[in-house]
N, C-alpha and C positions, 0 to 999 in steps of 0.2 A: 504493500499499499505505500509506499515512501513516494513511488513515482505520480501515482494519482495527488498525493499530499504537495508535491513539489510543483506540478502543474497547476494546482489550485491556487497555491501560494502565490506562483508567477503571474496568475491571472489576476490576484487582488492586488498585487504590488505594481502592476502595469508593465510587467516586464516582458509579456508575450507579443503583442502588440506595440513596442517599442520602436522610437527612432531607426534605429539600428534594423530592425524585422523589414523596415519598410524600405529601408536602403539596399536590403539583400534581395530582398522579393518584390521590388516595384513593376515588374513585367508582368508575373501573374496576377497581382493586385490590380494593376491598371485593367488588366484584361476582365477581370471580374466585375469590375466596376462597369467596363464597356458593355459586357454581356447583361449585367443589371439594367442599364440604361435602355440598351436595345429590347428588353422584355417590357420594360414597363410602358415604351413607346409604341409597342407593336400592341398591347393589350388596351391601351387608350383607344389607338388607332382602330382597332376591331370594335370596341365598345361603341364608338362615336360611329361607325359605319352601320352597326345592327341597329341603332336607334334612328338613323336614317332609312334603313331599309323598313322598317316597322312605321316611320310615319308616311313614307311613299306607299306602303301596302294600304294602311288608312286610305290616303286621298283616292287609290286606285279603286278600293272599294265604294267610296263614296261618288266616284267617277262612273263605274260601272251602275251603281242605282240609279244614277242622274240620267244614264243613257237608256235604262229600263224604261223609266218615267216617260223620257222624250218619246220614246218609240211607242210605247202605247196612247200617248195623245197624238201623236202622228197619225198610227193606225186608226184609231177612232176618229178622225176628221177625215181620212179617206174614206172609210165606209160610211160616214154620214154624207160626203159629198157625190159618192157614188149613187147612194141612196135617191139623193136627191135628183140627181142626171137621170135617174130610172124613172122616177114620177114624173118628172119634167117631160120626158120623150112618150110616156105612157098618154099625158094631157089628162091626169086625175084631178089637177086643180089643189091638189095639197100642199102646204106650206109649213115651215117650221114655226112653232109658236113662239112668240117673243118673250110671254110670262109661263112660268110656270104652272103646273094645275093646281087648282083650289083643293084644299082636303077640307071636305063638310064632317062635322061632328055631330052626331045626333044624340043627344040625350034621354 
């Protein structure tokens, strides 16, 4: 157990990560720091891109819903105009009411 005790004692005294340690091992320390910076940058970039993807997927869903609504409105107008054209060609004398029908309530 003296080896563990001496490593613990050196860590407490600040002798493990001393200036001499960095002087001797500057290249591996610099490599580890560079790797950590690359990891942090990569993670941040990935996270921001995931947020952008989620935001764009929501916008796409809204656009799809809007397209379906507009298509439905368009198809409804086309059917109405075709029916009006057919009524006019048969000369039935029918027209589109300007006012909605009245509802009569009998008590």
